[in-house]
C-alpha positions as CSV (number, residue, x, y, z in Angstrom):
1,M,0.0,0.0,0.0
2,G,1.3,3.4,-0.9
3,V,1.9,6.1,1.5
4,D,-0.9,8.7,1.5
5,Y,1.0,12.0,1.9
6,P,-1.0,15.0,3.1
7,A,-1.9,17.5,0.4
8,M,-0.2,20.8,0.4
9,P,-2.5,23.4,1.8
10,R,-4.2,25.4,-0.9
11,A,-3.0,28.7,0.4
12,A,0.6,27.6,0.4
13,T,0.2,26.2,-3.1
14,R,-1.2,29.4,-4.4
15,S,1.5,31.4,-2.7
16,A,4.2,29.3,-4.4
17,Q,2.5,29.8,-7.8
18,T,2.2,33.5,-7.2
19,K,5.8,33.8,-6.4
20,K,6.8,31.9,-9.5
21,V,4.6,34.2,-11.6
22,D,6.0,37.3,-9.9
23,R,9.6,36.1,-10.6
24,G,8.7,35.5,-14.2
25,A,7.0,38.9,-14.6
26,K,10.1,40.6,-13.1
27,A,12.4,38.8,-15.4
28,A,10.3,39.7,-18.4
29,K,10.4,43.4,-17.4
30,R,14.2,43.3,-16.9
31,E,14.5,41.7,-20.4
32,F,12.1,44.3,-21.8
33,S,14.4,47.1,-20.6
34,A,17.6,45.4,-21.7
35,R,16.3,44.9,-25.2
36,L,15.1,48.5,-25.4
37,R,18.5,49.8,-24.4
38,R,20.4,47.6,-26.9
39,W,18.0,48.8,-29.6
40,F,18.4,52.5,-28.6
41,K,22.2,52.3,-28.6
42,A,22.0,51.1,-32.3
43,N,19.1,53.2,-33.5
44,G,18.5,56.3,-31.3
45,R,18.5,59.6,-33.1
46,D,21.3,62.1,-32.5
47,L,19.4,65.0,-31.0
48,P,21.1,68.0,-29.5
49,W,19.6,67.7,-26.1
50,R,20.8,64.2,-25.7
51,R,24.4,65.4,-25.8
52,T,24.1,67.5,-22.6
53,R,23.6,66.9,-18.9
54,D,23.0,70.6,-18.3
55,A,19.7,70.7,-16.4
56,Y,18.6,74.1,-17.8
57,Q,19.3,72.9,-21.4
58,V,17.4,69.7,-20.7
59,L,14.5,71.6,-19.2
60,V,14.3,73.9,-22.3
61,S,14.2,70.9,-24.6
62,E,11.5,69.2,-22.6
63,L,9.3,72.3,-22.4
64,M,9.7,72.9,-26.2
65,L,8.9,69.2,-27.0
66,Q,5.5,69.4,-25.2
67,Q,2.9,69.4,-28.0
68,T,5.6,70.2,-30.6
69,Q,7.3,68.0,-33.3
70,V,10.9,67.2,-32.8
71,S,12.0,68.6,-36.1
72,R,10.5,72.0,-35.2
73,V,12.1,72.0,-31.8
74,V,15.6,71.3,-33.3
75,D,15.3,74.6,-35.2
76,Y,14.4,76.6,-32.1
77,Y,16.4,74.9,-29.4
78,G,19.9,76.2,-30.4
79,E,18.7,79.7,-31.1
80,F,16.9,80.0,-27.8
81,L,20.0,78.8,-25.8
82,G,22.1,81.2,-27.8
83,R,20.0,84.1,-26.7
84,F,19.4,82.8,-23.1
85,P,22.4,80.6,-22.2
86,T,21.5,80.2,-18.5
87,L,18.5,80.4,-16.2
88,A,19.8,83.7,-15.0
89,H,19.7,85.1,-18.5
90,V,16.0,84.1,-18.7
91,A,15.3,85.6,-15.3
92,R,16.9,89.0,-16.2
93,A,15.0,89.3,-19.5
94,E,11.7,90.9,-19.8
95,P,8.8,88.4,-20.2
96,A,8.1,89.8,-23.7
97,Q,11.7,89.0,-24.7
98,V,11.3,85.4,-23.7
99,M,8.0,85.2,-25.5
100,E,9.6,86.7,-28.6
101,A,12.3,84.0,-28.7
102,W,9.5,81.4,-28.2
103,E,7.4,82.8,-31.0
104,G,6.4,80.1,-33.6
105,L,6.5,77.2,-31.1
106,G,3.0,77.9,-29.7
107,Y,1.6,77.0,-26.3
108,Y,3.1,80.2,-24.8
109,A,2.3,79.3,-21.3
110,R,5.4,77.2,-21.4
111,A,7.6,80.3,-22.0
112,R,5.8,82.3,-19.3
113,N,6.3,79.5,-16.8
114,L,10.0,79.2,-17.8
115,H,10.5,82.9,-17.0
116,K,8.7,82.5,-13.6
117,L,10.7,79.4,-12.8
118,A,14.0,81.1,-13.7
119,Q,13.2,84.1,-11.5
120,Q,12.3,81.8,-8.6
121,V,15.4,79.6,-8.9
122,T,17.9,82.5,-9.5
123,E,16.1,85.0,-7.2
124,G,15.4,87.3,-10.0
125,G,18.7,86.7,-11.8
126,A,20.9,87.5,-8.8
127,L,22.2,83.9,-8.4
128,Y,24.0,83.5,-11.7
129,D,25.1,80.0,-11.0
130,A,21.8,78.7,-9.6
131,R,21.0,75.2,-10.6
132,L,17.7,73.3,-10.8
133,P,17.1,70.7,-8.1
134,D,18.0,67.1,-9.0
135,D,15.1,65.3,-7.4
136,P,11.6,65.0,-9.0
137,L,9.7,66.2,-5.9
138,S,11.6,69.4,-5.6
139,L,11.3,70.0,-9.4
140,R,7.6,69.6,-9.3
141,A,7.3,72.5,-6.9
142,L,8.6,74.8,-9.6
143,P,6.2,76.7,-12.0
144,G,5.1,74.7,-15.1
145,I,6.8,71.4,-14.1
146,G,4.6,68.4,-13.9
147,A,5.3,64.7,-13.1
148,Y,6.7,63.9,-16.5
149,T,9.0,67.0,-16.8
150,A,10.3,66.5,-13.3
151,G,11.2,62.9,-14.1
152,A,12.8,63.9,-17.4
153,V,15.0,66.6,-15.9
154,A,16.1,64.3,-13.0
155,S,16.9,61.4,-15.3
156,F,18.3,63.2,-18.3
157,A,20.3,65.9,-16.5
158,Y,21.3,64.3,-13.3
159,E,21.1,60.6,-14.2
160,R,18.7,59.9,-11.3
161,R,16.7,56.7,-11.3
162,A,13.5,58.5,-12.1
163,A,10.4,57.1,-13.9
164,L,8.7,59.3,-16.5
165,V,5.5,58.9,-18.5
166,D,4.6,60.9,-21.6
167,T,2.2,60.0,-24.4
168,N,4.7,57.8,-26.1
169,V,5.8,56.0,-22.9
170,A,2.2,55.5,-21.8
171,R,1.4,53.9,-25.2
172,V,4.3,51.5,-25.2
173,L,3.7,50.4,-21.6
174,K,-0.1,50.0,-22.1
175,R,0.4,47.9,-25.3
176,A,3.1,45.8,-23.8
177,F,1.8,45.1,-20.3
178,A,-1.7,46.5,-19.8
179,P,-3.8,46.6,-22.9
180,R,-7.0,47.1,-21.0
181,A,-5.7,50.1,-18.9
182,D,-7.4,53.4,-19.7
183,F,-4.8,56.2,-19.2
184,K,-7.7,58.7,-19.1
185,T,-8.7,57.4,-15.7
186,S,-6.9,57.8,-12.4
187,A,-6.6,54.1,-12.0
188,G,-5.1,53.7,-15.5
189,Q,-2.6,56.4,-14.8
190,R,-1.5,54.8,-11.6
191,K,-1.2,51.5,-13.4
192,I,1.0,53.0,-16.2
193,W,3.2,55.0,-13.8
194,G,3.6,51.8,-11.7
195,L,4.7,49.9,-14.8
196,A,7.2,52.7,-15.6
197,E,8.8,52.3,-12.2
198,E,8.8,48.5,-12.5
199,V,10.6,48.4,-15.8
200,L,13.2,51.0,-14.8
201,P,16.7,49.7,-14.4
202,A,18.4,49.8,-11.0
203,T,21.1,52.4,-11.8
204,G,20.7,56.0,-12.9
205,R,22.9,55.7,-16.0
206,A,21.0,52.7,-17.3
207,A,17.8,54.5,-16.5
208,W,18.9,57.4,-18.6
209,V,19.3,55.1,-21.6
210,H,16.1,53.2,-20.8
211,N,14.0,56.4,-20.6
212,Q,15.4,57.7,-23.8
213,A,14.8,54.3,-25.4
214,I,11.2,53.9,-24.5
215,M,10.3,57.4,-25.6
216,E,12.1,56.8,-28.9
217,L,10.3,53.5,-29.4
218,G,7.0,55.2,-29.0
219,A,8.0,58.0,-31.4
220,L,9.5,55.8,-34.2
221,V,8.1,52.3,-33.9
222,C,5.1,51.9,-31.6
223,T,3.4,54.9,-32.9
224,A,-0.2,56.1,-32.3
225,R,-1.5,55.2,-35.8
226,V,0.6,52.1,-36.4
227,A,2.5,49.7,-34.2
228,H,5.3,48.4,-36.3
229,C,5.6,45.1,-34.5
230,E,7.7,43.5,-37.2
231,R,10.6,45.9,-36.3
232,C,10.0,46.3,-32.6
233,P,12.8,45.0,-30.3
234,V,10.4,44.0,-27.6
235,A,7.6,42.5,-29.7
236,A,8.3,39.0,-28.2
237,L,7.5,40.5,-24.7
238,C,4.5,42.5,-25.7
239,A,0.9,41.5,-24.9
240,S,-0.4,43.4,-28.0
241,A,2.1,42.4,-30.6
242,G,0.5,41.3,-33.8
243,K,-3.0,42.3,-32.6
244,P,-4.2,45.2,-34.8
245,K,-7.2,46.0,-32.6
246,L,-5.0,46.7,-29.6
247,A,-1.7,47.7,-31.3
248,G,-3.2,50.0,-33.9
249,R,-5.6,52.0,-31.6
250,R,-5.0,55.7,-31.6
251,G,-3.7,57.4,-28.4
252,T,-2.7,55.6,-25.3
């Protein structure tokens, strides 16, 4: 007669299964980031703001890129920095002068907020060497800086391990890991921001590459109109790959 071993308690069985699933999900997210970074190093565009770690210059690029095409920003970015090379120069200028340099980019509240921010950080231009803070929470306290911009400046200027979510990032993460998430809802936003944190590498330098890469993927491959799954470096890890209804939907 065989020995009748007691069955493993159901709760314990579920716990072991859950841990196994969690480990698998974490491994997939690490691989997702690793593939993204390899792809970016071979395919990322050479954009002027990617060559600097100057926080002011990064901030200017991020403000300009809001609601504006990259090709248009390239034309304005260098000219604006030539006229206002530091935050102190912005602070000492009249608001109308900053607006004039911004003319043609649209969404002029960005320029007004940049002037207010510069005056606050440099105390009206008195602190010539004043720098932007390096952590997202402090950055968010400044005029015109939201969660995305704070993460972008912390990551791209200071190489802090900071998550960021813009339209492109939200689209990529939604399609890859949460096809049913609705970014228009608070719950959907929390879900996507949580995923942005989960896929982020452990070190700041790797996070810099990762954040650039996921934004680049959304801009060039996983676009709003068409998800080019056939040339996506993370298609094998994407829940929506090859599914036109999910991958081709407009927006996030």
